[in-house]
C-alpha positions in Angstrom: 137.7 235.2 89.1 141.4 234.7 89.6 142.3 237.8 91.6 143.7 237.6 95.1 142.7 240.2 97.7 146.2 242.0 97.3 145.9 242.0 93.6 142.4 243.1 93.9 143.3 246.0 96.2 145.8 246.9 93.6 143.5 246.7 90.8 140.8 248.8 92.7 143.6 251.4 93.4 144.6 251.5 89.7 140.9 251.5 88.5 139.9 254.5 90.7 143.1 256.6 89.4 142.2 255.4 85.8 138.6 256.4 86.3 139.7 260.0 87.5 142.0 260.2 84.6 139.2 259.4 82.3 137.0 261.7 83.8 139.5 264.5 83.3 140.3 263.6 79.7 136.5 263.6 79.0 136.3 267.2 79.7 136.4 269.8 77.0 139.9 270.6 75.8 139.9 272.7 72.8 143.5 273.3 72.7 144.0 269.4 72.1 141.2 269.4 69.6 143.1 271.9 67.5 146.4 270.0 68.1 144.6 266.9 66.5 143.5 268.9 63.5 147.0 270.3 63.0 148.4 266.7 63.3 145.7 265.4 60.4 146.7 268.3 58.1 150.7 267.7 58.7 149.8 263.8 57.8 147.7 264.8 54.8 150.7 267.1 53.6 153.2 264.3 54.2 150.9 261.7 52.1 150.7 264.1 49.3 154.5 264.7 49.2 155.0 261.0 48.7 152.0 260.5 46.3 153.3 263.1 44.0 156.7 261.2 43.5 154.7 258.6 41.5 156.4 258.7 38.0 154.2 260.2 35.2 151.5 262.0 37.1 149.4 264.7 35.3 148.1 267.9 36.9 144.6 266.4 36.8 145.7 263.2 38.5 147.5 265.3 41.3 144.4 267.3 41.9 142.4 263.9 42.2 145.0 262.5 44.7 144.9 265.8 46.8 141.2 265.5 47.0 141.1 261.8 47.9 144.0 262.1 50.5 142.1 264.9 52.1 139.1 262.7 52.7 141.3 260.0 54.2 141.4 259.2 57.8 145.0 259.0 59.7 145.3 255.4 59.3 144.3 255.2 55.7 146.9 258.0 55.0 149.6 255.9 56.6 148.9 252.8 54.4 148.4 255.0 51.4 151.9 256.8 51.9 153.6 253.2 52.0 151.8 252.1 48.9 152.9 255.1 47.0 156.6 254.7 48.3 156.9 251.0 46.7 158.8 250.9 43.7 157.2 250.4 40.3 154.1 251.9 41.4 151.8 253.5 39.0 148.6 256.1 39.2 146.1 253.2 38.4 147.5 251.2 41.3 147.5 254.0 43.6 143.8 255.0 42.6 143.0 251.2 43.2 144.4 251.2 46.7 142.7 254.6 47.4 139.4 253.2 46.4 139.9 250.3 48.7 140.8 252.4 51.6 137.6 254.3 51.3 135.8 251.0 51.9 138.0 249.0 54.3 139.2 250.2 57.7 142.6 249.2 59.0 143.4 249.2 62.7 146.4 251.0 63.9 148.0 247.4 64.8 147.3 246.3 61.1 148.8 249.7 59.8 152.0 249.3 61.7 152.0 245.6 60.6 151.7 246.7 56.9 154.5 249.4 57.3 156.7 246.5 58.7 155.9 244.2 55.6 156.4 246.9 53.1 159.9 247.8 54.8 161.3 244.4 54.1 163.9 243.5 51.6 162.1 242.7 48.1 158.9 244.7 48.8 157.6 246.5 45.8 154.0 247.6 44.7 152.9 244.2 43.6 153.8 242.8 47.3 152.5 246.0 48.8 149.0 245.5 47.4 148.9 241.8 47.9 149.8 242.5 51.5 146.7 244.7 52.0 144.4 241.5 52.0 146.5 239.4 54.4 147.3 242.2 56.9 143.8 243.0 57.3 143.1 239.5 58.2 145.5 239.8 61.3 143.9 240.2 64.8 145.4 242.6 67.4 147.8 240.1 68.9 148.6 238.4 65.5 149.7 242.1 64.2 151.8 242.4 67.1 153.5 239.1 66.5 154.0 239.8 63.0 155.8 242.9 63.6 157.9 240.9 65.8 158.5 238.3 63.1 159.5 241.0 60.6 162.2 242.3 63.0 164.0 238.8 62.6 167.2 239.2 60.8 167.1 237.9 57.1 163.3 237.8 56.8 162.2 238.4 53.3 158.8 239.9 52.1 157.8 236.6 50.8 158.5 234.7 54.0 156.4 237.3 55.8 153.4 237.2 53.6 153.5 233.2 54.0 153.7 233.7 57.8 150.4 235.6 58.1 148.1 232.8 57.3 150.0 230.5 59.9 149.7 233.1 62.5 146.0 233.4 61.8 145.5 229.7 62.8 147.2 230.1 66.2 145.0 230.7 69.4 145.7 234.0 71.7 148.2 232.0 73.9 150.4 230.7 71.0 150.3 233.8 69.2 151.6 235.7 72.3 154.4 232.9 72.7 155.2 233.6 68.9 155.7 237.0 69.4 158.0 236.6 72.4 160.1 233.9 70.7 160.5 235.9 67.5 161.7 239.0 69.7 164.8 236.7 71.3 168.1 238.2 70.7 170.0 236.8 67.7 166.7 235.1 66.3 167.3 233.9 62.7 164.8 232.9 60.3 165.4 229.2 60.1 165.5 229.0 64.0 162.2 231.0 64.1 160.5 228.5 62.0 162.0 225.6 63.9 160.6 227.4 67.0 157.2 227.9 65.8 156.8 224.3 64.5 157.7 223.2 67.9 155.2 225.7 69.5 152.4 224.4 67.3 152.6 221.1 69.0 152.2 222.6 72.5 149.1 223.0 74.7 147.9 226.2 76.0 149.6 226.0 79.2 152.8 225.0 77.6 152.5 227.7 75.1 152.2 230.3 78.1 155.3 229.0 79.5 157.1 229.6 76.5 156.0 233.2 76.4 157.5 234.0 79.8 160.4 231.7 79.2 161.5 233.5 75.8 161.2 236.8 77.7 163.7 236.2 80.2 166.2 238.9 80.2 169.3 237.9 78.0 167.3 234.8 76.6 169.6 233.4 73.6 168.2 231.1 71.0 169.9 227.8 71.9 168.6 227.9 75.7 165.3 228.9 74.0 165.1 225.8 71.8 166.5 223.6 74.5 163.9 224.7 77.0 160.9 224.5 74.5 161.9 220.8 74.2 161.5 220.5 78.0 158.2 222.6 78.2 156.5 220.3 75.7 156.7 217.5 78.1 155.4 219.4 81.2 152.3 218.5 82.9 149.6 221.3 82.4 149.7 222.4 86.2 153.7 222.4 85.8 153.7 224.5 82.7 151.5 227.0 84.4 153.4 227.5 87.3 156.7 227.5 85.4 155.0 230.5 83.3 154.7 232.7 86.3 158.1 231.7 87.8 159.7 233.0 84.4 158.2 236.3 84.9 160.8 237.1 88.0 163.2 239.6 86.0 166.0 238.6 88.2 166.4 235.2 86.6 169.2 234.4 83.9 168.4 232.2 81.1 170.6 229.4 82.7 168.5 229.7 85.9 165.3 229.6 84.2 166.5 226.4 82.4 167.7 224.9 85.5 164.1 225.5 87.1 162.8 223.5 84.3 165.0 220.5 84.3 165.4 220.5 88.1 162.1 221.0 89.3 159.2 221.2 86.9 160.0 218.1 85.2 159.8 215.9 88.3 157.0 214.0 89.6 155.1 215.8 92.5 156.3 213.4 95.0 159.9 214.2 93.8 159.2 218.0 93.7 158.3 217.8 97.5 161.8 216.3 98.5 163.6 218.7 96.0 161.7 221.9 97.8 163.7 220.9 101.0 167.1 221.0 99.0 166.5 224.5 97.7 168.1 227.6 99.1 166.1 230.3 101.0 166.5 232.5 97.9 165.4 229.7 95.6 162.2 228.9 97.7 161.2 232.5 97.7 161.4 232.6 93.8 159.5 229.3 93.5 156.8 230.8 96.1 156.3 233.7 94.1 155.7 231.5 90.9 153.4 229.3 92.8 151.5 232.3 94.2 151.2 233.9 90.7 150.2 230.7 89.3 147.6 229.9 92.2 144.6 231.2 90.6 144.7 228.1 88.2 144.4 225.8 91.4 141.8 228.2 92.9 139.7 228.2 89.9 139.9 224.2 89.7 139.1 223.4 93.3 136.4 226.2 93.5 134.6 224.9 90.3 134.5 221.4 91.9 132.3 222.8 94.6 129.4 221.6 92.5 128.7 220.2 89.1 129.6 223.1 87.0 130.1 224.2 83.2 133.4 225.2 81.8 132.9 228.9 83.2 132.5 227.6 86.7 128.7 228.3 86.7 126.7 225.6 88.8 124.2 223.4 86.8 120.8 224.1 88.3 119.4 220.8 89.9 116.7 220.9 87.4 119.1 221.3 84.3 121.4 218.6 85.8 118.5 216.1 86.3 117.4 216.6 82.5 120.9 215.8 81.1 121.0 212.9 78.9 123.4 210.0 80.1 125.9 211.0 77.3 125.9 214.4 78.7 126.6 213.3 82.2 129.5 211.1 80.9 130.9 213.9 79.2 131.0 215.8 82.6 132.3 212.8 84.5 135.1 212.5 81.9 136.4 215.9 83.0 137.3 214.7 86.7 140.9 213.6 87.3 141.7 209.9 86.1 142.3 208.8 89.5 138.8 210.1 90.6 137.2 208.4 87.5 138.8 205.0 88.2 137.4 205.2 91.8 133.9 206.1 90.8 133.6 204.3 87.4 131.6 201.3 88.4 129.0 203.2 90.5 128.7 205.8 87.7 128.0 203.1 85.2 125.4 201.1 87.3 123.9 203.8 89.5 122.1 207.0 89.6 124.2 209.1 87.3 123.5 212.5 88.8 124.2 211.4 92.4 127.2 209.5 91.5 128.6 212.5 89.5 128.1 214.8 92.4 129.8 212.4 94.8 132.7 212.0 92.3 133.0 215.8 91.8 133.1 216.3 95.7 135.9 213.7 95.8 137.6 215.4 92.9 137.7 218.6 94.9 139.5 216.7 97.7 141.9 215.2 95.5 142.9 218.2 93.4 144.0 219.6 96.9 145.9 216.5 98.0 147.8 216.5 94.6 149.5 219.9 95.2 152.8 219.8 96.8 153.1 221.5 100.3 154.6 224.6 99.0 151.8 224.8 96.3 149.3 224.3 98.8 150.7 227.1 101.1 150.8 229.4 98.3 147.2 228.9 97.3 146.2 229.4 100.7 147.8 232.6 100.8 145.3 233.7 98.0 142.5 233.0 100.6 140.2 235.4 99.5 139.5 234.1 96.2 138.6 230.4 97.4 135.4 229.8 98.4 134.8 229.4 102.1 134.1 225.6 101.8 137.2 225.3 99.6 139.4 226.9 102.0 137.9 225.4 105.2 136.7 221.9 104.2 139.3 221.1 101.5 142.7 222.8 102.0 142.8 223.4 105.6 142.7 219.7 106.3 145.3 219.0 103.8 147.6 221.5 105.1 147.1 220.4 108.8 148.4 216.9 107.7 151.2 218.4 106.1 152.3 220.5 109.1 151.8 217.5 111.3 154.0 215.4 109.1 156.7 217.9 108.2 157.0 219.8 111.4 155.2 217.8 114.1 152.4 220.4 114.2 154.7 223.1 114.9 153.5 226.1 112.7 156.5 228.1 113.8 158.8 225.6 112.4 156.7 224.9 109.5 157.0 228.6 108.4 160.5 228.8 108.9 161.3 225.9 106.8 158.6 226.4 103.9 159.0 230.3 103.7 162.5 231.4 105.1 162.3 235.0 103.7 158.7 235.4 104.7 157.5 236.0 101.2 153.9 234.7 102.1 153.9 234.4 105.7 151.5 237.5 106.3 149.2 236.5 103.3 149.0 232.8 104.8 148.2 233.9 108.3 145.8 236.6 107.3 143.9 234.4 105.1 143.6 231.8 107.9 142.4 234.6 110.2 139.8 235.9 107.6 138.5 232.4 107.0 138.0 231.7 110.8 140.6 228.8 110.8 143.8 230.4 112.2 142.9 228.4 115.6 143.7 225.4 113.8 147.3 226.1 113.1 148.2 228.6 115.6 150.1 227.8 118.8 148.7 228.7 122.4 152.1 229.3 123.6 152.6 233.1 124.1 156.5 233.1 123.1 156.0 231.1 120.0 152.8 233.4 119.1 155.3 236.5 119.4 158.0 234.6 117.3 155.5 234.1 114.6 154.1 237.6 114.6 157.7 238.7 114.2 157.7 236.7 110.8 154.3 238.2 109.9 155.5 241.6 110.6 158.6 241.3 108.1 156.0 240.2 105.5 153.1 242.6 106.3 154.9 245.9 106.5 156.5 245.5 103.1 154.2 248.0 101.3 150.8 249.8 101.7 148.8 247.0 100.1 150.0 244.4 102.4 149.4 246.5 105.3 145.7 247.0 104.2 145.2 243.4 103.8 146.8 242.7 107.2 144.6 245.4 109.2 141.4 244.1 107.6 141.6 240.9 109.5 143.4 242.2 112.6 140.3 241.5 114.7 140.6 237.9 114.0 144.2 237.9 114.9 143.9 239.8 118.0 141.1 237.3 119.1 143.6 234.5 119.0 146.6 236.1 120.6 147.4 235.8 124.2 147.6 239.3 125.9 151.3 239.5 125.8 151.4 238.6 122.2 148.7 241.2 121.4 150.8 243.9 123.1 153.8 242.5 121.2 152.0 243.0 118.0 151.0 246.5 118.7 154.6 247.4 119.6 155.7 246.0 116.3 153.0 248.1 114.5 154.1 251.2 116.3 157.8 250.9 115.4 156.6 251.0 111.7 155.4 254.6 112.4 158.8 255.7 113.4 160.6 254.2 110.1 161.0 257.6 108.4 158.1 256.6 105.8 155.4 259.1 106.1 153.0 257.0 104.2 153.3 254.0 106.6 153.4 256.2 109.5 150.0 257.8 108.6 148.4 254.5 107.4 149.4 252.5 110.5 148.5 255.3 113.0 145.0 255.3 111.4 144.6 251.6 111.8 145.9 251.6 115.3 143.5 254.6 116.0 140.6 252.7 114.5 141.2 249.7 116.7 141.5 251.7 119.9 138.3 253.4 119.2 136.4 250.4 118.0 137.7 247.3 119.7 139.3 248.6 123.0 138.5 245.4 124.7 140.8 243.6 122.4 143.8 245.8 123.6 145.4 245.4 127.0 146.3 248.7 129.0 149.9 248.9 127.6 148.8 248.6 124.2 146.2 251.5 124.6 148.4 253.6 126.3 151.0 253.0 123.5 148.3 254.0 120.8 147.4 257.1 122.8 150.8 258.2 122.8 151.3 257.7 119.1 148.1 259.7 118.3 149.3 262.7 120.7 152.7 262.4 118.6 151.4 262.1 115.1 147.8 263.4 115.4 144.5 261.7 115.2 142.1 261.6 112.3 138.3 262.1 112.5 137.1 258.6 111.7 133.4 259.3 112.3 133.1 260.9 108.7 134.2 257.6 107.2 132.0 255.5 109.5 128.7 257.2 109.1 126.4 256.7 106.2 125.3 259.9 104.8 121.6 259.3 104.7 121.0 263.1 105.0 122.7 263.7 102.1 121.1 260.9 100.0 117.6 261.8 100.9 117.8 265.4 99.5 116.6 264.6 96.1 113.6 262.6 97.8 114.9 259.2 96.5 117.2 256.4 97.7 118.1 253.8 95.1 120.2 250.5 95.4 121.0 248.0 92.6 121.5 244.3 93.4 123.0 241.8 91.0 122.7 238.1 91.4 124.5 235.2 89.7 122.7 232.8 87.5 123.0 229.8 89.5 120.8 228.2 92.4 122.6 230.2 95.2 121.5 233.5 93.2 117.9 232.0 92.7 117.5 231.2 96.4 119.1 234.7 97.3 116.8 236.5 95.0 113.7 234.8 96.1 114.6 235.3 99.8 115.3 239.0 99.3 112.3 239.8 97.1 109.8 237.9 99.5 111.2 239.8 102.6 110.5 243.3 100.3 107.1 242.4 99.3 106.2 241.3 102.8 107.4 244.8 104.0 105.1 246.5 101.4 107.4 247.0 98.4 105.7 247.1 95.2 107.2 244.9 92.2 107.6 246.5 88.9 109.8 246.4 85.6 112.7 248.6 85.8 113.1 250.6 82.7 116.4 252.3 83.9 118.3 248.9 84.1 116.8 247.0 81.4 119.6 247.1 78.7 117.6 246.9 75.5 114.8 249.0 76.4 111.5 248.1 78.2 108.8 247.2 76.0 105.3 248.7 76.6 104.0 245.3 78.1 107.0 244.5 80.3 105.1 245.5 83.5 102.4 243.1 82.8 105.0 240.3 81.9 106.6 241.1 85.1 103.6 240.7 87.1 102.7 237.3 85.1 106.1 235.8 85.9 105.9 237.0 89.4 102.4 235.2 89.9 104.2 232.0 89.2 106.7 232.6 92.1 110.1 234.7 92.2 111.9 231.6 91.2 109.9 231.7 87.9 110.6 235.4 87.5 114.3 235.0 88.1 114.5 232.5 85.3 112.6 235.0 83.0 115.0 237.8 84.1 118.0 235.6 83.4 116.7 234.6 79.9 115.0 237.7 78.6 117.5 240.3 80.2 115.4 242.5 81.9 115.6 244.2 85.5 112.9 244.6 88.2 112.5 247.1 90.8 110.8 247.0 94.3 109.3 250.3 95.4 108.1 251.9 98.5 107.2 255.3 99.6 108.5 256.0 103.5 108.1 259.5 105.0 108.0 261.2 101.6 111.2 259.4 100.4 110.7 257.0 97.4 113.1 253.7 98.3 113.9 251.8 95.0 115.7 248.3 95.2 116.6 247.4 91.7 117.4 243.8 90.8 119.0 242.0 87.9 120.5 238.7 87.0 124.3 238.7 85.6 124.3 237.4 82.1 127.7 238.3 80.2 130.5 240.9 80.7 129.0 243.2 78.0 125.8 243.5 79.5 127.5 243.8 82.8 129.6 246.7 81.8 126.4 248.2 80.5 124.7 247.8 83.8 127.5 249.3 85.9 127.7 252.3 83.3 124.1 252.9 84.0 124.6 252.5 87.8 127.6 255.2 87.6 125.5 257.7 85.9 122.1 257.0 87.7 122.7 258.5 91.2 121.7 255.5 92.8 123.6 255.1 96.1 124.2 251.4 96.6 125.6 248.5 94.7 125.4 245.1 96.1 126.3 241.5 95.1 123.9 238.9 96.5 124.2 235.3 96.9 127.9 235.0 97.2 130.8 237.5 96.5 133.2 235.1 94.6 132.3 236.4 91.3 133.7 240.0 91.8 136.0 239.7 89.1 133.4 239.0 86.5 130.6 241.2 88.0 132.7 244.3 89.0 136.4 244.6 88.4 136.6 243.2 84.6 133.5 244.9 83.5 134.7 248.2 85.0 138.2 247.7 83.4 136.2 247.4 79.9 134.4 250.6 80.7 137.5 252.6 81.3 139.2 251.4 78.1 
């Protein structure tokens, strides 16, 4: 999860471009193949040149070396070169290393780490050979952190070897933080060790804050150490938000330190008051950080929609009912302390499952109430990732209370105060419109609507992604606006076509044309006339080709196929049963899908599918989830074979394989069923893995 619609649009755009590049790169390229061969020959020659500098080599040993080097892969040759270049080396030691390199493979990052180690003061053949074992134990991230450590002024080879076991004990967040702090300008060995000791005492979100704090342009060691002392005391939520705020490259080290001491160390009530004292520029900086860090809040509030595991998967009712009292207590203990205190007596004496559900629901509300107003505003601007219930039933009532208390219910006044530079105004309004809750906040007065639209325009028309997001919910917005305000909005959009940016002009022109052709009833005569004049001036686009499903093309091979994925929870089970029963009722035949069964269909899988199906589609769903097989509903219609394949999400590796099969299959449609909140896990992340 954790992806906002804007970032999702950017991700999809990058994914499409990367996929295109991948396809291009996958095509035959003899010239590139030849270039690789020449590079390998050059590497072998360079390795041989260094090998033959070992004192006392005989002619036979030189020939042995030439043969062994020629059989080495590139990474091994690089390691071997560094070993042979170490002072004091002998043929026997080189032979020992060569034998090992035939057995053990080093990753490219490990090779670079070894090269850094053997380039340090005091390195010789003994430390080089000793370093082979330790360097090979480094993970990808630890290798990069180690290279950063070896770049510190004054580090010796002995200190570097001693640092490797320590780096191997760190988790990913702490390793990345270590790499960042090692790279701070002016870092000395003793300071690095002091900072590393401090880092080891931090929780994960605090370590993530250190990573970006250390990377603030111009960071110095004194400010780093002082800031780390503060970060170590931050609440998890504040450390997470600080981590995102520090990614603002316009910050100086002093400004970053001031944010720590002047905002993030304050209790939430004091943060609320402090926000009103910030300058407009500072509010924008903070909102950017809260917006970036909002994924953590979204994840937290969404996961409290029911009793879920650590991955956010809802426990099925039957599973939850079978939990021991101890297991229920563990789940209860994950809730906020204030919620535990409120429900502790009931939980101890009553129905554990029922009280746990009630407490979880209360925890969801409490998570929203604990947010500062600015944080709640930024999270609501991330609306597409929030479950509808999280947005409508949890955050909207909280925000309504805040607008009433801060601005006497005046949305225009609230927006000008909370977001004076219009950083998130468009996203906030669009999210409210998308979730059907804009009328809760939006004024009915036409003049105030126009003034809010001016703020929205300043935010929405900043780049192509924000324009696309804004246009996707324009229907909802037009339905709320008074007629004069609608015309005002169309006028604001039309002005963007005259800014000299051809991309903006084309994009907005197509959006306005679409609404003129599809929703003319939402546009008054002045707006329709204005759009018509724009189309005459800039030219119209034939939208029909993008709006009509190409069934004729799809049917040419005599087959139409769809693939549906379901999440492994009660919602997924109910959706699968509903969809499957509908297909069976309409004459579709149930069978195993060999094409989408990842580990290959056994001879008896069809019989197993029929047996599980006889126990009901809920039973079949459980078997599909546990045994990782897919099913197909098939029917012949007018000579066309229609196949609806269905599978249950299991993990990201299996999901990547299913998407790979879909891409290569020729099937026409891919659908998420149940709900679409898992698009990152089910589509974006596995697609990214495929491209890697």
